[in-house]
N, C-alpha and C positions, 0 to 999 in steps of 0.2 A: 647462566648464572644471573642474567639481568632481570629475570622474571621470578625471582625468589621473594617470598613475603616474610622471611625471617625478621623478627624484631618489630613487625607492624602489629602492635597490641591495641585492642579496642577497650577503652576504659569507660565509655559512656554508651548508652543505648543509641544515641544519635549517630555515633561513629559506627556502631554495629549494623545500623539500618541504612547505611549509605548505598546508593545505587551502584557505585563502583568502590567496593571496600578496599581494593588493592591499589596502592599508590601508583604503580606502573600503569594501571588501567586509566586512572584519572589523568595522568600526564599524557598518555597516548590519545585519549579522547579530547583533551584540550588542544593538543597539537593538530589533531584532525579537524577540529572546528576552526582553528586559526587558518589552516590551509584552505578549508572550504570557503570561508568568509573573506579572507584577505588575499590569498595567493591566486586562487583559481580565477577570479574576475580579471586579473591582469595577464595571466599566461594563456588562458583558453581563448580560441578564436570563436567567431560567431557560429560557424557550422557545428563545432563541438558542443557549444552551449545549447543551441536550438535542437539539434538532432539527438543528442545523447544525454546531457545533464538534466535538462528540464523534463523530458519524458521519464528519465530514471527516477527523479525525485517525486513526481506526481504518481507514478505507478507504485513506487515504494510506499507512499502514503495510503493509496488504495489497498495495497497488500497488507499493510499494517492494520487497517480497519477490518479486512476480511479475516485476518489471523486471530483477532479477538473473538470473532464468532466461531470460526472453525477450529482453530488451534487451542484456544483457552476454554471455550464453552462446549466444543464438540458438536456444534450444529452445522451440518453441511449446507452450503448455500451455492446455488448456481445462478442467482439473480443479481450479482454485484454490478454488472453492466447497467441493469435497470435502475439501481439506486444511484449510480453515477449520473445517469441521464436525467433523473428527477432533480438531483442537486444542481446540475448544470442549467436545466431549463428554468428552475425556480430562481436561481441566482441571476440569470439573464433578465428575467421579467422584473425582478425587484430593481435591478440596476438601471434598466431602460425606462420603466414606467413610473418610477418615483424620482422626482426631480431632486438632484443633489444627494442621492443615496451613496454613501461611501462604499468603495469596493469591498473592503474587509467585511462590512456588515452584510453586503449582498452574498458574499461567500458563506458566511455563517447562516444566513437565512436559507440558502440552498441546502446546507447540512440539516437544518431543522425540518424542512419539508421532506428530505430523504429519510429522516428519522421517522416521520409519521408513516410514510409508505412502508419502510422496513418493519416497523412494529406491526402494521396491519397484516403484512404477509408473514410475520413471525408468529402470529397467533396459532397457526396449525402446529407449531413446534410443541405446544402444550399437550398434544395428543399423539403426535407421530414423531418419528425420528429416523435417522439413517437415510436410506435411499428414498423413502417415502417423503421425507422432508426436502430432499434435494429436488424431487419432482415438484413439490409445492412452490419452492423458490424459483424453479425454472418457469413455472406459470407466471410469476411476477415479471420475468424477462419478456415473455411473449405478450403479456397484457400491456406492458409499458411500450413495447415496440408498436403494437397495434394502436394504442392511444395517441402516440406522437404522429403516426401516419395520418390518423384522422384529424389531428390538429393542423397538420400541414395542408390537408385538403380543404378544411373549412376556412383557414386563414389565407388561402391562395398564395402560399409561399412557393418558392421555386422548387424544382424537382429534387434538388439536393437538400433543401431545408436549411441552408446556411444563412446566418444573419451576422453582419459585421458588428463587433463590439470593440472598435478602436477607441482611442482616447482615454485609456484607463489611468487612474491616479490612486495612490495610496498615501494618505496623510498629506495631501497637497503635492506630492512628488509624482511626476509622470513615470510610468513603467513601460515606455515604448521600446527601450533598448533591450537587447538580449540579456545584458548583465543585470539590469534592474529586475527583469522577470525571473532570472535565476535566483537572485537574492530573496525575492518575495517567496518563491517556492521553498527555498532553503529554510527561511525563518518559520514558515508554516509547518514544514515537516519536522523541524526540531521541536517546536512547541507541542505538536500533537504526539510525537514520539515520547517526550517527557511525560505528558499527561497519561498516555497509555501505559508507560512503565510504572508509574505510581498507582494507577488503577489496578493493574494485575498483581501488584505487591500488597495491596490492601485487602480489606474484608470482602469487597465485592469480587475481586479477582479470585480469592480462595473459594467463593461460592461458585463462580464459573467453572473452576477446575474440578470442584466436587461434582457438579452436574456432568461434566465431561467424563470423569472416571467411573462414576456409578450413580445415576440419578435417583434410583430407589433408596440407596443408602443415604444420599444427601437429604432426601425428603424426610427420612426417619430421624435424622439428627437435628431437624428443625429448619433446614434451608427451604425456602419457598420456591418451587420450580417456576411459578408464574413470574415472580420478580426476577429471578436469576436469568431465565431465558430471554425475557423481553428486554431487560436492561442490556444484555449482550447484543441483541438485535438493534436496540436504540443506539448504543455507542458505536457499534460497527457501521450502521447506516449513516450516522452523522459524519464520521470520518470519511467514509466512501463518498458521501454527497459533496463534501468540501473538495475532495480530490477530483470529482467530476466537474465541479465548477472551475477549478484551476485548469483542468484539461481543456475546457471550452474557452475560457477567458485568456489564459496565458499561452498555452501550447498551440491550439488551433486558431485562436483569434476569431472564432465564430461559433455559432450554435449549430451543431451537426449531429442529428440523432443517429446516423449510421456509424458514428464513432463509438457508440456504446451498445453494440449488438451482442449477440450470444458469444461471438469470438472473444470479446473483451472479458466476459465473465469466465470463460475457460482459461484465458491467459492469466488472469489474476489468481485463479485456483491453482494453476501450475506453479506460479510464483511462490505461493504459500507452501505447497508440498515440497518443492525443490529447496526453497530457502530454509524451511524448518517449521513444523507445526508447534505452536505454543512458545514462540520466541519472537521478541521484538526485533532483534537483529535479523531474523529470518526473512522478513519482508524486504530488507535492503539487499541481502544476498540473492534472494529470488529475483528481484527487479534487475539487479546487475547481470544475473545470468540470462534473463530473458531479453534485455535491451542491448547489452554490450556484446554478448557472445555471437549472435547472428551477424552483426556488423563486422566483427573480426573474421568470422569464417568466410564471409563474402569477399573480404579483401585478401585473404591468404593466397589465392591463385595469382593475383596481380603482384603481390610482393615477391613471389618466386618466378614471375615472368611466364606463367603457364597460359598459353593462348586457348581459352575456352569461352564459349558464348555466354551471354548474360543469363539466358534461360537455364543453361546447364549449371552455371554457378549458383543460381537461385535454388534449383532442385537439390544440388549437392549440399547446400547450406542446411536445408530442411532435413535431409537424411542424416547428416552428421549431428545436427542439433538434437534430433530425436534419439539417436544412438547415445549421445552424452546424457540425456535425461534418464534413459533406462539404466545406464552405467552408474550414475550417481545414486539412483534409487536402490540399486542392488548393493552398492558398496556401503551406503549409509541411508537407510530408509527414513531416518529422522532429519535429513536435510543437511544443507551446507553449514547451518549454524551449529549443528552437533559436531561436524568435522572441525569447525573452528574452536569449539570448546575442548575437544580432545587434544588439539594442537596446543592450546594454552596449558592444559593439564600436563602434557609431556614437557613443556618448557619449564614448568615449576619443578620438575625432577631432574632435568638435564644438567650435567652429563652423567648423572648416576642412574643405574638401571632400576633402582627400587626406591 
């Protein structure tokens, strides 16, 4: 009975167009933000922040950007890791080579350069789609990997290609501590999630969804495929580039091209599929599934005192993890976000059956 919306009447257009039109949703979101910003920094230890929260937030941001392209515009992409790498490398060079460059501006410039590369490799989407477009974006991954290997060779970097980026500051405040890095990631993710939600609710978001559902019909009613598809690539690549810069600066603390290989692209695509295509919350559900669940599965034998080797535990984790992915896709192909929506719908009727 707590999730009923009886008596919540909308008397203005502004009230009707709210992101969370139900009062209970607004209260729950406010409490969640208060918990994330105020409570978590005091109760979470350093390992939990570094190993779970920060990777979860950054990967959720990258999945959010990929979901705009795949879920809302229907353009399959397998080059997300490449766009993250471009954003990270551009942000690193801006921050290191320009004296006094603010970190936030470096992150945004990384997103800008990732946008340029994303739009360049998004041009084939004007003529091809489906698996053919997936192959074209996969070419972006291979090209960027090859380019950064050549950069390492010409600049005589170490074999790992890592470069320290210590001593970071935001608005004059150092972000060396895990809590400050977590808060930085949380603020960036919240701002971009709000921006993405407003974009998909507006005219440009409706154009993306029209191209996703039937591009020929969308073109007939006056939607320009060039504009719709390339803006989707641009917005997606910008968000993914900022996520890549955060991954390098905040999580790794170094520039490491191997962190953005083809495995990262597939990981993000799995996040979007499992979390829910065409859903802002789907990126968060998918990131939680990918980041948190393997750690929990790895710890279950230790919780029950089962003596198994580390190698066996690792293999069992991958097996159970894969089986759960298949199970969730069979139970609800539209992802965890759809299951969450169904649960909310049932709460609005509970305890009545109709």
